C-alpha positions as CSV (number, residue, x, y, z in Angstrom):
1,X,0.2,0.0,0.1
2,X,1.4,3.7,-0.6
3,X,-0.2,7.0,0.5
4,X,-3.5,8.5,-0.6
5,X,-3.3,12.1,-0.1
6,X,-6.9,13.9,-1.0
7,X,-5.8,17.4,-2.7
8,X,-8.6,19.1,-1.3
9,X,-8.1,18.1,2.5
10,X,-3.9,18.3,2.7
11,X,-1.8,20.8,2.0
12,X,-0.3,21.7,-1.4
13,X,3.5,21.7,0.1
14,X,3.0,18.0,1.6
15,X,1.3,16.7,-2.3
16,X,4.7,18.8,-4.5
17,X,7.3,17.5,-1.3
18,X,10.1,15.2,-2.8
19,X,12.6,13.0,-1.1
20,X,15.8,14.0,-1.5
21,X,19.2,12.4,-0.9
22,X,20.6,13.8,2.4
23,X,24.1,12.8,1.8
24,X,26.6,15.3,1.6
25,X,28.9,13.6,-0.9
26,X,30.9,16.8,-2.1
27,X,33.5,16.0,0.2
28,X,34.4,13.0,-1.3
29,X,34.1,13.7,-4.9
30,X,36.3,16.6,-4.4
31,X,38.8,14.1,-3.0
32,X,38.5,12.0,-6.0
33,X,38.6,14.6,-8.6
34,X,41.9,16.0,-6.7
35,X,43.5,12.3,-6.8
36,X,42.6,11.7,-10.6
37,X,43.6,15.4,-11.7
38,X,46.8,14.4,-9.7
39,X,47.6,10.9,-10.6
40,X,45.8,10.3,-13.9
41,X,45.5,6.5,-15.0
42,X,46.8,5.5,-12.0
43,X,44.1,6.6,-10.0
44,X,41.6,5.4,-12.1
45,X,42.8,1.7,-11.9
46,X,42.4,2.1,-8.1
47,X,39.0,3.7,-8.1
48,X,38.2,0.8,-9.7
49,X,39.8,-1.7,-7.4
50,X,38.3,0.2,-4.7
51,X,34.8,1.2,-6.2
52,X,33.8,-1.7,-8.5
53,X,36.3,-4.4,-7.7
54,X,38.0,-4.6,-11.0
55,X,41.4,-4.7,-11.7
56,X,42.1,-3.1,-14.8
57,X,45.5,-3.1,-17.0
58,X,43.9,-1.0,-20.0
59,X,41.4,1.6,-19.8
60,X,40.4,2.1,-23.0
61,X,38.4,-1.0,-24.9
62,X,40.0,-1.4,-28.2
63,X,37.9,-0.7,-31.1
64,X,37.6,-4.3,-32.4
65,X,36.2,-5.4,-28.9
66,X,33.1,-3.1,-29.8
67,X,33.0,-4.8,-33.1
68,X,33.1,-8.2,-31.4
69,X,30.1,-7.0,-29.0
70,X,28.0,-6.2,-31.8
71,X,28.9,-9.1,-33.5
72,X,28.0,-11.4,-30.5
73,X,24.6,-10.0,-29.8
74,X,21.9,-12.0,-30.3
75,X,20.4,-10.9,-33.9
76,X,16.5,-10.5,-32.4
77,X,18.0,-7.8,-30.4
78,X,20.4,-6.2,-32.4
79,X,17.8,-5.6,-35.3
80,X,15.5,-4.1,-31.8
81,X,18.5,-1.5,-31.0
82,X,19.0,-0.8,-34.7
83,X,15.3,-0.1,-34.9
84,X,15.3,2.0,-32.4
85,X,18.3,4.1,-32.9
86,X,16.6,4.9,-36.5
87,X,14.0,6.7,-34.8
88,X,16.4,8.2,-32.4
89,X,18.3,9.9,-35.4
90,X,15.2,10.5,-37.2
91,X,13.6,12.3,-34.5
92,X,16.9,14.3,-33.3
93,X,17.6,14.9,-37.2
94,X,14.2,17.5,-36.7
95,X,16.3,19.7,-34.5
96,X,19.0,20.6,-36.3
97,X,19.2,23.9,-36.2
98,X,20.7,26.7,-39.0
99,X,22.3,29.9,-38.6
100,X,20.9,33.0,-40.0
101,X,21.9,35.9,-41.9
102,X,20.7,39.7,-41.7
103,X,21.7,42.8,-44.1
104,X,18.9,44.7,-43.8
105,X,20.6,47.3,-43.1
106,X,23.6,49.4,-45.4
107,X,26.5,48.2,-44.9
108,X,26.3,45.9,-41.6
109,X,25.8,42.4,-41.9
110,X,24.9,40.0,-38.9
111,X,24.5,36.6,-38.7
112,X,24.7,33.6,-36.0
113,X,26.7,30.3,-36.7
114,X,25.6,27.0,-35.1
115,X,28.8,24.9,-34.6
116,X,29.0,21.1,-33.0
117,X,30.8,20.9,-29.9
118,X,34.1,19.1,-31.1
119,X,34.9,16.6,-28.0
120,X,31.6,15.6,-26.2
121,X,32.0,12.4,-23.1
122,X,28.9,10.5,-22.4
123,X,28.6,8.8,-19.0
124,X,26.7,5.6,-19.1
125,X,26.3,4.0,-15.8
126,X,26.3,0.1,-15.8
127,X,25.7,-0.8,-11.9
128,X,22.2,-2.3,-10.9
129,X,21.5,-2.1,-14.6
130,X,23.5,-1.5,-17.9
131,X,21.6,1.2,-19.5
132,X,22.2,0.4,-23.1
133,X,19.1,2.2,-23.9
134,X,21.0,5.6,-22.7
135,X,24.0,4.7,-24.9
136,X,21.6,5.6,-27.9
137,X,20.2,8.7,-26.3
138,X,23.2,10.4,-25.7
139,X,25.3,9.2,-28.7
140,X,23.0,9.5,-31.5
141,X,21.9,13.6,-30.4
142,X,26.0,14.2,-30.7
143,X,26.3,12.2,-34.1
144,X,23.7,13.9,-35.4
145,X,24.9,17.5,-34.1
146,X,28.4,16.6,-36.3
147,X,30.9,16.0,-33.0
148,X,33.8,14.9,-34.5
149,X,35.0,12.5,-31.3
150,X,32.4,11.0,-28.8
151,X,33.6,8.7,-26.1
152,X,32.1,6.6,-23.7
153,X,32.9,6.0,-20.2
154,X,31.2,3.2,-18.0
155,X,32.0,1.6,-14.9
156,X,33.8,-2.6,-15.3
157,X,32.2,-5.4,-14.2
158,X,34.2,-7.4,-11.4
159,X,35.2,-9.0,-14.4
160,X,37.3,-5.8,-15.4
161,X,35.2,-4.9,-18.5
162,X,32.5,-3.2,-19.8
163,X,28.7,-5.2,-20.2
164,X,29.2,-6.3,-24.1
165,X,25.4,-4.9,-24.6
166,X,26.3,-1.6,-23.5
167,X,29.9,-1.9,-26.5
168,X,27.3,-3.2,-29.0
169,X,24.9,-0.1,-28.5
170,X,28.1,2.4,-28.7
171,X,29.2,0.7,-31.6
172,X,25.6,1.4,-33.6
173,X,25.5,4.6,-32.3
174,X,28.7,6.2,-33.2
175,X,30.7,6.5,-30.9
176,X,34.6,6.1,-31.5
177,X,35.9,5.2,-28.2
178,X,35.4,3.7,-25.0
179,X,36.6,3.6,-21.6
180,X,36.6,1.4,-18.8
181,X,36.2,3.8,-15.7
182,X,32.8,4.6,-13.8
183,X,31.3,7.0,-11.0
184,X,32.6,10.4,-9.7
185,X,36.3,9.5,-11.4
186,X,35.2,9.2,-15.1
187,X,33.5,12.7,-14.8
188,X,36.9,13.2,-13.6
189,X,39.0,12.1,-16.1
190,X,36.6,13.2,-18.7
191,X,37.3,16.4,-17.4
192,X,40.5,17.0,-17.3
193,X,42.0,14.3,-19.2
194,X,44.6,11.3,-18.1
195,X,47.4,9.6,-19.6
196,X,44.5,7.5,-21.8
197,X,41.4,9.3,-21.5
198,X,41.2,12.4,-23.7
199,X,39.4,15.6,-22.0
200,X,36.2,16.2,-23.4
201,X,34.5,19.9,-24.0
202,X,31.1,18.5,-22.7
203,X,30.2,16.0,-20.7
204,X,26.3,14.2,-20.9
205,X,24.8,11.1,-18.8
206,X,23.1,10.0,-16.1
207,X,24.8,8.6,-12.4
208,X,24.3,8.7,-8.7
209,X,24.6,11.0,-6.5
210,X,28.8,10.7,-6.8
211,X,28.4,11.4,-10.6
212,X,26.0,13.9,-10.4
213,X,27.8,15.8,-8.1
214,X,31.2,15.1,-10.1
215,X,29.5,16.8,-13.0
216,X,28.3,19.9,-10.7
217,X,31.6,20.1,-9.1
218,X,33.8,20.3,-13.1
219,X,31.0,22.6,-14.9
220,X,32.6,25.4,-15.8
221,X,35.8,23.3,-16.7
222,X,33.4,21.8,-18.9
223,X,29.9,21.8,-19.9
224,X,27.0,19.6,-18.6
225,X,23.8,18.7,-19.7
226,X,22.3,18.3,-16.6
227,X,22.7,17.6,-12.7
228,X,20.4,14.4,-12.4
229,X,18.1,13.7,-10.0
230,X,16.1,10.2,-9.3
231,X,14.1,9.4,-12.1
232,X,10.0,9.9,-11.5
233,X,7.0,9.4,-13.1
234,X,3.4,10.8,-12.5
235,X,0.3,9.3,-14.0
236,X,-2.9,11.3,-14.6
237,X,-5.5,8.5,-15.0
238,X,-9.5,9.3,-15.2
239,X,-11.8,6.6,-14.0
240,X,-12.0,4.4,-17.1
241,X,-7.9,3.5,-16.9
242,X,-7.2,0.1,-16.6
243,X,-5.5,-0.5,-12.9
244,X,-3.4,-2.9,-13.8
245,X,-1.8,-0.9,-16.3
246,X,-1.4,2.1,-14.1
247,X,0.3,-0.3,-11.3
248,X,2.5,-1.6,-14.0
249,X,3.9,1.7,-14.7
250,X,3.8,3.3,-11.7
251,X,6.1,0.0,-11.1
252,X,8.4,0.8,-14.2
253,X,10.5,4.4,-12.6
254,X,9.5,2.5,-9.2
255,X,12.4,-0.5,-9.8
256,X,15.3,2.3,-10.9
257,X,16.4,2.8,-7.6
258,X,14.9,3.4,-4.4
259,X,14.7,7.3,-4.6
260,X,12.5,7.2,-7.6
261,X,9.3,8.6,-7.1
262,X,6.1,6.9,-8.6
263,X,2.5,9.0,-8.3
264,X,-1.0,8.9,-9.1
265,X,-3.2,11.6,-9.8
266,X,-6.6,10.5,-10.2
267,X,-10.3,11.9,-10.0
268,X,-11.7,8.3,-9.4
269,X,-11.2,7.0,-5.9
270,X,-12.2,3.3,-6.6
271,X,-9.5,3.0,-9.6
272,X,-7.0,4.7,-6.6
273,X,-8.2,1.4,-4.4
274,X,-7.8,-0.9,-7.2
275,X,-4.7,0.8,-8.3
276,X,-3.6,-0.1,-5.0
277,X,-4.2,-3.7,-4.5
278,X,-2.6,-4.2,-8.0
279,X,0.6,-2.6,-6.8
280,X,0.5,-5.1,-4.3
281,X,0.1,-8.0,-6.4
282,X,2.3,-6.8,-8.9
283,X,5.3,-6.1,-6.6
284,X,6.5,-9.4,-5.3
285,X,6.7,-11.0,-9.4
286,X,9.0,-8.4,-9.8
287,X,12.8,-9.5,-10.1
288,X,14.4,-5.9,-8.8
289,X,10.7,-6.2,-6.2
290,X,12.9,-4.7,-3.0
291,X,14.1,-1.5,-4.6
292,X,10.8,-0.7,-5.9
293,X,9.2,-1.8,-2.7
294,X,11.7,1.1,-1.0
295,X,10.9,3.6,-3.6
296,X,7.1,3.2,-3.2
297,X,7.3,3.5,0.7
298,X,9.7,6.5,0.6
299,X,8.1,8.4,-2.8
300,X,5.2,6.7,-3.9
301,X,1.9,8.9,-3.7
302,X,-2.0,8.2,-4.9
303,X,-3.4,11.9,-5.3
304,X,-7.4,12.1,-5.5
305,X,-8.8,15.3,-6.8
306,X,-12.3,16.6,-7.8
307,X,-11.0,16.2,-11.2
308,X,-8.7,16.1,-14.2
309,X,-8.5,20.0,-14.2
310,X,-7.0,20.2,-11.0
311,X,-5.3,16.9,-11.6
312,X,-3.2,19.1,-14.6
313,X,-2.7,21.9,-11.8
314,X,-1.0,19.5,-9.7
315,X,1.0,18.0,-12.7
316,X,2.4,21.4,-14.0
317,X,3.4,22.4,-10.0
318,X,5.6,19.0,-9.8
319,X,7.0,20.0,-13.0
320,X,7.5,16.1,-13.8
321,X,10.1,14.0,-15.8
322,X,7.7,11.6,-16.7
323,X,3.9,12.8,-17.2
324,X,1.3,10.1,-18.3
325,X,-2.1,11.7,-19.2
326,X,-4.0,8.6,-19.2
327,X,-7.4,9.7,-20.0
328,X,-9.8,9.5,-22.4
329,X,-8.8,12.9,-24.7
330,X,-5.6,13.0,-23.9
331,X,-4.8,16.2,-26.8
332,X,-7.3,18.2,-24.9
333,X,-5.0,18.3,-22.1
334,X,-2.1,18.6,-24.3
335,X,-2.0,22.8,-24.3
336,X,-2.5,23.0,-20.7
337,X,0.4,20.8,-19.9
338,X,3.1,23.5,-19.2
339,X,5.9,21.8,-17.3
340,X,6.9,18.2,-17.7
341,X,10.1,16.8,-19.5
342,X,8.4,14.3,-21.6
343,X,4.7,13.7,-22.3
344,X,2.8,10.5,-22.9
345,X,-0.4,11.2,-24.1
346,X,-3.0,8.1,-23.8
347,X,-4.1,4.8,-22.2
348,X,-1.8,2.9,-25.4
349,X,1.6,4.6,-24.8
350,X,3.8,3.5,-21.6
351,X,6.6,5.5,-20.9
352,X,8.4,2.6,-21.8
353,X,7.7,3.3,-25.1
354,X,10.0,6.6,-24.4
355,X,12.6,5.1,-22.6
356,X,13.8,2.5,-25.3
357,X,11.7,2.9,-29.0
358,X,9.6,6.0,-30.2
359,X,12.4,8.4,-30.8
360,X,12.5,11.6,-28.8
361,X,15.0,11.3,-25.6
362,X,14.7,9.6,-22.1
363,X,17.2,12.0,-20.8
364,X,15.1,14.3,-18.8
365,X,15.2,17.2,-15.9
366,X,13.9,15.7,-13.0
367,X,13.4,17.1,-9.6
368,X,11.1,19.9,-10.7
369,X,13.6,21.3,-13.3
370,X,11.0,20.9,-16.3
371,X,9.9,24.1,-14.9
372,X,13.3,25.6,-16.8
373,X,15.1,23.1,-18.7
374,X,14.4,20.5,-21.4
375,X,15.4,17.2,-22.4
376,X,18.6,16.5,-24.2
377,X,18.8,17.0,-27.6
378,X,21.3,18.3,-30.3
379,X,20.8,21.5,-29.0
380,X,23.1,20.2,-26.3
381,X,26.0,19.2,-28.6
382,X,25.9,22.5,-30.3
383,X,27.3,26.1,-29.6
384,X,26.4,29.2,-31.2
385,X,28.6,32.1,-32.3
386,X,27.5,35.5,-33.6
387,X,29.2,37.6,-35.7
388,X,29.3,41.5,-36.9
389,X,30.1,43.3,-39.6
390,X,30.3,47.4,-40.7
391,X,31.5,49.1,-43.0
392,X,33.2,52.5,-42.4
393,X,30.7,54.3,-43.4
394,X,28.5,52.4,-41.1
395,X,29.9,52.9,-38.3
396,X,30.3,56.6,-38.9
397,X,26.4,56.6,-38.8
398,X,26.2,55.3,-35.9
399,X,29.1,56.1,-33.6
400,X,27.7,59.2,-31.8
401,X,25.2,56.7,-30.6
402,X,27.6,54.5,-29.5
403,X,29.7,56.6,-28.0
404,X,26.7,58.0,-26.1
405,X,26.3,54.9,-24.7
406,X,29.2,53.7,-23.6
407,X,30.2,57.4,-21.6
408,X,27.0,56.7,-20.1
409,X,28.4,53.7,-18.2
410,X,31.5,55.9,-17.5
411,X,33.5,53.8,-20.4
412,X,35.7,56.3,-22.4
413,X,37.8,54.3,-23.8
414,X,35.1,52.0,-25.8
415,X,34.0,55.8,-26.9
416,X,37.3,56.5,-28.2
417,X,38.0,53.3,-29.9
418,X,34.5,54.2,-32.0
419,X,35.3,57.6,-32.7
420,X,39.3,57.3,-33.5
421,X,38.1,55.5,-36.9
422,X,36.3,58.6,-38.0
423,X,39.8,59.8,-39.2
424,X,39.8,56.9,-41.3
425,X,36.2,57.8,-43.6
């Protein structure tokens, strides 16, 4: 059983409350980063033994090993991976932006260029579950953007190697190099470089609290996509929804980790009770039932509302990572959704469709950050630069205005840099 809260009777603050990881890992992470900066590859090998119980000789995975991993993949699953990759590639190709040029004023040319980030590093977790899909979701947008070098870091198993399915997906997605290192030490290596691991310009990909904190600490030296928190799902379900399906969708996120959040909002008390019963029935059948049970106990909620409109208002306040609209006419509500990482419309679109296969990215803002941030996209792998061109007559025509602006800010040299050119006209 998970908590059932009546939105008419409990304060909104209780409904919106999120459980956060109370551990302060900043000091530990700072020490790991310092160790990698000082000792390079030796530190990575030492941390692999300490944290992953893996003895690593060669940090880099040979290119032929990625080839072999792909060849060894079960043909049926290889076909699934390749089809999913094609869907992801097609969706992200629509996100490609072009620069622009403005020539409306005589003697003035203005514009913006969009260019790919040269080197990007992808962090792919490999702990309790090898996130093969995350390889595709991070590498393919980078490839579409035109990044020249895409490198991957993933923690080794106790046998000392990266999970072969991760390597196979890397080959499909166009990853150039892969490295056997995980955790905060991998983020440090990608940010600062070691004898073997190249320093990159931006790091993307999810991870645990140590990885998230490492990304926070190296930001500024390199770019990052986001500081991701635990995974979340919010399901808005009308009375006609199947409780078996709704419960299964909630569990699909609860099984991620103990800090994950699974929330149902409904205007149907009978559905709330039926979903709770289904959770009790389905939970013991899951291989990761202990993780899912802990997640539901800590963060699971069912919220009763007077109608779907109130449910949508609460969803906008929560700004969830994943939002399912399990209602009769989901498109009628889509424009009302202001804050959500990814929206799953209708009763035949479970969140897992987006995790693996549909094409939109599954790397999404968490912890309410969908209020101001967006899913991973091609935009994360490009940068924009502006350019300005004035002819001498065009500058002369604006010189007095520019100089006046500069002097208003008490920046005399700025003004003189413009005025000094008048003698050249």
